N, C-alpha and C positions, 0 to 999 in steps of 0.2 A: 519382604513380601515378593511373591513371584511376579513375573511379567505376564499380565493378562493379554491374551491374543484376540479375545472377542468379548462382546457384550454378554453373550450367553455365559461365559465363564465367570464374569463378575456377578451376574444375577444368581448363578448357582452358588457361588461362595457366600453371598448374602443370605440366600434362602436356607442354606445349611448352617448358618451362623458361624462360618469360618472367618467372616469379615463383615464389617459394617461399611456403609457408603462413606462415612466420615474417614475411616481408615484407608479406603481406596483413594480418596481425594488427598489425604495426607501423604500417601505413598507417591502420588504424582508430583505433589508440591515439593517433596524431598528430592526427587530427581531434577526438578526445575532448579532448586537451590544449588544442587551439585553441579549441573552442567550448563546452566543458561549463561553464566558469565563467559564461559569458554566458547560456546557455540552461538550465542546471541540470537536466540530463537524468538523469545517474547519481547515485545516492546512494552507490554504491561501485563502483569499477572493479577488476577482477582482473588487473592489469597483468602481474605476474611470473608468475602462474599461467597466464594465456593464452599468454604467450610460451614458457613451458616446455612446455606441451602442443603448441604449434605446432612447436617444434623436434623433439619426440618423434614427432609425426605425419609430419613431413618425412622423418625417418630411416626410419620404418615404410614410407612410400611408396617411398622410394628402394630399400629392401631388397626389398620385395614389393608392387608396385603394386596387385595385386588383393586385398590383405589389408585395405585401408582400408574404412571404412564408407561407406554411400551418401551420408552428409552430410559427408564429408571436404571441407574447404574452407569450410564454413558457419560464419561468425562471428555469433553471436546474443546478444541481451540478453534478460533475463527480468525481468518485472515484480516488484516487491518484495512480492509476495504468494505467491510460489512457493518451496517449500522446496528448498534446495540444501544437501546435507549438509555440515556443518562451516562453513557460511557464515551470516551474519546474515540473517534474514528478519523485517522489522519492520512490514510493511503501512504503511510511512511514518508510523508513529505512535510517540509517546513511550511508549505502553504496552508496545511490544515493541522498544524502541530497541536493546537489547543481547541479544536472544534469538537463539541459534544453533540452526539446524535440525539435527536428529539423523538425518534421512533425506532422501532425494531424493523430490520429487514424481514420480509415474510418468511424466509428460510429460518432465520434466528427465532422468530416468533413461534414457528411450528416446532422447533427443537425444544424450546422452553415449555411449550404446552404439553409435551410428552415427558417432562421431568428430566431432560438432559441438563447437565451442569457445564456451563461455559467457564473454563479455567483461565482464559486470557486471550489477548489478541496477539497475533504473530507478525513478525517482521516480513516485509516483502519489498520487491523492487518498487520504486516510487511510482505511484499511480498504476501499478501493475505493468510497467514498461521496462522489461528486461528479462534476460534468460539465465541469470546467474545469481540473483539476489545481492548484487553488488551496488545497485543504484539507490538503495534506501538512504534517506536522510539520517537514519539512526545507526547506520553502519552495516557491515557485512555479516550475513549469517553463514555459518560454516557447516560442512557436511560431517555428520557424526562418524561416518565410515573412515574419513580422513580429514581432520580439521584444516589441513592446508588446501583442501579442494572446495569448490563451490557446490551448493546443494541443488542448484538449478533454480529457475525462476519462472514466473514472478512469485509463485507461492512457495518459495524455498523454506521460509520459517514454518509454514504449516506442515510441510513434508517432514522436516527434521523433528518437529514436535511429536510426531507419531514414531518416526525412526528411533529417536532417543528415549522413547518410553516416558515422555512428559505428559501424555494424555493418550486416550484410546483411539481417538479419531480426530479429524480436522476438516473444516470447510475452507476451501480456497476458491479461486476464480480461474477460469480457463478461457483465454482470448485467442491464443494460438498454440496452446500446449502447456500453459502455466500450471496445470495440475499434473498432466501425464509426464512431462519431462522431468520435474523434480522427483516425482514418484519413482521413475526409472533410476535416477542417480542416487536415490536414497533407499532403494530396495523395498518399497511399500506399494500397495495397490492405489492407483489413481484413476478415478472414474469421471469422465466428462459426459453428462447426459446430452440428449438431443437438445438443440437450441429451442427454448420455449418449454422445456419439461419442468424446470424449476424457475419460479418467479425471480426476476432481477430487481424487484422492488427493494430498495435499501442497499443495493450494490452500487458503489461508486463507479460511474461509467468510465471506461476507456474507449472501447469501440462497440457501440450499442448493438450492431447486427452480428457481432462475434461473441460477446461476453456470455459466459454461462457459469453458474456456480457449480463447483465440482467437489468431490469427496475423496479424502485420504483415509485408508484403514489398513489394518493388518489382515482382515478377513473379508471374504466376499459376502458373508452373511451380514456383517455390519454395514457394508456398502449398500446392500439391498434394502436393509431396514431403514437406514438414514434417507435413502432416496424415496422410499415409500412414504415417509413422514413429510419430507420437504417438497415433494413434487405436487403438481396439480394446479387447477385454476386459481387465479387471484385477481380480484377486481381492481387491484392497484397496478397491474401490469397488462397492457393491451397486447403484448407480444407472447404472453404465456398461453400454452395450449389448453383447451377446455376438455380434451378427451379424458376419459376416466383413468385413474391411476391403478395399474395392476397390483396384485399382491406379489411383489417381487420376492419376498422371503420364501414363499411357498413354491415358487417356480424354479428355485435353484437346483433341485435334484431331479427335475423332470427331464428325462431323456427324450430327445426328439429325432433319434436316428443319426445317421452319419451326415456330417456337414460338408458343404462344398465351399472351399476357401480359395480366394484369389490372392495373389501377391504380384506386385510389379517387379519384374526382373531388374529394372534399373535401380530399385531401392536396395537390392542385395549386391549388385555388381558395380555400384558407383565408386569412384576413386576415393571419395572422402569417408567411406565407411570403415570404422575401426575393425581390425581383423578379428579381435575377440568377439565383437558383437556379430560379425558375419558368421563366425563359426558357431556361436551359441544359437543364433536364429536358424541357421541351417539344420542344427541338431533338433530343434523343436519341429521343424517341417518334416524331418525324417520320422520323428515319433508320431506325428499326426497321421502321416501316411501309413505307418505300421499299425496304427489303431483303426484303420479302415476309412479315414476321412479322405476326401478328394482335395488335393492341394495343387493348384495349377498356376503357372505364370500367365499373366494376361498383359497385352500391350497397353501402355499408358504414355501418351506422347506429351503430356503437359507437366511432367515433374519439374522441369527447369523454370516453369512459370509460377509455381506455387508461392515461393517466398516473395518475389517482386509484387505479385498481385496482392498478397496479404499485406505487405507493408504500405503499398499505395493506399489501399482501402482503410486500413486501421489508423494510419496517421491522419488521413482526411477526417475520419470520424472523431479522432482524438482532438484535433484542432478545433472542432466545433464543440465537443463536450467540455473541454477545459477552458473555453472562453468565459464560462460563468465565474471562474476564480479571478476576480478583478480587484480584490481588496476593498470593495465598497460594501457589499452586503454581508460577506463573511470571508474567512480565510485571512492569510497574512496581509497586513496593511502597513505599507511603508510610512516612515515618519519623515518630517522635514521636506515636504513637497510643496510646490508653489501653485500647481493647477491640476485639473482632473487628468489630463493626458500624462503628466509626470507621475501622478498617483498610480494609474494603470501600469505604466511602463516600469516603474521602480518596484511596485509590489510584485509583479509577475517575474521580474528579473531576480529579485531576492527570494521569492517563494518557491520557484521551480528549480530543480536540479538540471544538470547538463543533458542527460538523456531525454528528459521530458521536453526541454526546450528544443532539442534536435528534432523530435518527432512532431511537435507542434509546428515548427517552421517547415518541415517537409510536407506535412498535411496541408498547410496553408498554400504552399507552392503548387501542389497537384490540384488544388481547387481554384486556383487563380485563373483569371481571364487569359486565354491563349494557351493554357496547358490543361484545362479541365478535360477536354475531349481526348487529348493525346494520352493522358494518364488515367484519370479517374473513370471516365466513360469506358476506356479500353479495358481497365481492370474489372469493371462490372461485367463486361462482355465475357471475359475469360472466366469469371466466377460462374456465369450461366453455363458456359461450356463444360466446366468441371462438374456441375450439378447434373447435366444431361449425360455425361460420360459415366458418372458414378451410378446413375439410375439404370443405365444399360447393363453395367456390371452386376448390379444387384438383381437383375432379372434372371441371371444365371447362377449367381453365387449367394451364399448366406452371409459371409464375412469377408473382409479384406484384412490381410495380415501384413505387417511391416515392422521393422525395428522402431522402438519409440524414439531413439536418438541415434545419430550417426557416430557418436563418440561417448567415451566414459566421462565422468565428471572432470572438468579441467581444473588446473591449479588456479587459485584465487589471484587475480591480476592479469591473467592471460587475455581476458575479453577486452581489456583496455588496449592491449598491444595490437589486436586484430579484431575490431568490431564487426567487420564484414563476415568473418568466419563465425562469429557469435550469432549473427542474424541467420546465416545459412544452417546453423545447428537446429533451427526450427523446421527444417525441410520435411520431416516426417509427421510432425504434429499439426501444422497449420492446415493441412488438407481437411481434417474433420471439422474445423471451424469454418472454413470456406464453404463447405457444403452443409453444415449444420448437423451432421450425423453424430450419433453417440459413439464414444470410443473409450477404451480402457487400456491402461498399461499394467501388465502383470510382471512381477519380479521373476527372473529366470537365472539359472546358474551360469555364472561367467566361467566358461570352460578353461580359460587360461589364467585368469587372475581373479580369484574368488574374493579378494579384499575390496574390489570396486564393484558395486551393484550395477546391474543393467536391467533393462526391461524389454518386453515384447508387446506390441500394440495390436489390438483387434478393433476394427471399425464395423459397426452394424448398421442395419436399416433404421430409418427414422422411427423413433418412439418404440423400438423393439429392444429396449434395455433388458426386458425379462429374458429374451433369447440370448442376448450378449452375456448377461450374468450367468445364465445356466451353462452356456458353452465355456465360459471362463472357469466355472467350477470343474468342468470335465478336464480342462487343460491343467488346472491345479493338481488334480488327482493323477493325471497322466504323467506329469513331470515330477 
């Protein structure tokens, strides 16, 4: 069976009786059987459940074709941080290894309501804390382009599930680039909507003011349609926006004239930028200019503050969010303890991995008396400055362009040798989370080394995903 690149192609095949949904699901399950042991993408596959639902939907379609949902034919994976009722959700951590969700995340609920089929939950960095998918309790996920290399994180398993044709699309979460960075390293599309565009209800929290559910696809049409279904007001999430959800699918081919695009010169001329990525990004800029778009360098004096600000704030929020995992109400509970303090201490010591412990301790430190103002308060002030500076840029420009990552996918194990360099690899992606703006990573040709995927990133104005997707479609055609 051929590799389907879009939901439309699957629906067309079913409508023309070239395939059934059961056959499509069987096709993806066959790829999972073939590659999952090597790449370690899924921590759990819902084989029987997916096939049974496919059979039921085939019958539903044959009986009344117009009765199926708009996502009929979509086979999707979900990152192991999204609640799926009566299924385990563990955040790829020993702490929640056997925890069963008692309700669906709102995004999951909306997918199911439109007849999507969830084929399994994907591996990720523990509690979404990591940039290479190497901190999972269940082991390392590998990049399908080169199994000796990391797929990116924390949503690495979700990215590879689409890259390796194990499903058509995937849901991940993006706290500081956890959708866009693995999308770039795996050569797929990664969309992070505006903060509050998709409800976070049912998403296990890492840093609540940063977290946003994101989407992996092979096509912009699928990204638009999945966003259309999952976005919108939710009474279970006080931070979700109540503004109407546009028809993203219909806006993809709407031309809005020539765009004005800003880029930060320091992002292209920095010492840490891979030369292949520099050359490929520069080539995209040249093509944009040749197509009549205005692309200009703008000053941005805060680049060096992005990563420190991000890690101060996210670790502070993580230390608070993860305090609920104490071994008393749920989660890993240590045995052979003598008192409550020992229960807390031993349960958390055994349940959390090294990277999670590191971030909890750092977050506790920056929130402690004597350091709160010096770190946490200062970081919040920088975040406000970033928001104001970006607002000023968007008064003159439509989009901000930058590489998605400063380097290609690293060899597995390199992050352990130089963890600081791993943190700094988030320099181009954390910006969108700090300001809450929508951002997308698009795969582009690696001019010097085509075997290793790279991406280019565009950041848009708040809640203007329709414009961002439409412009991305133009970029796709231009390239």
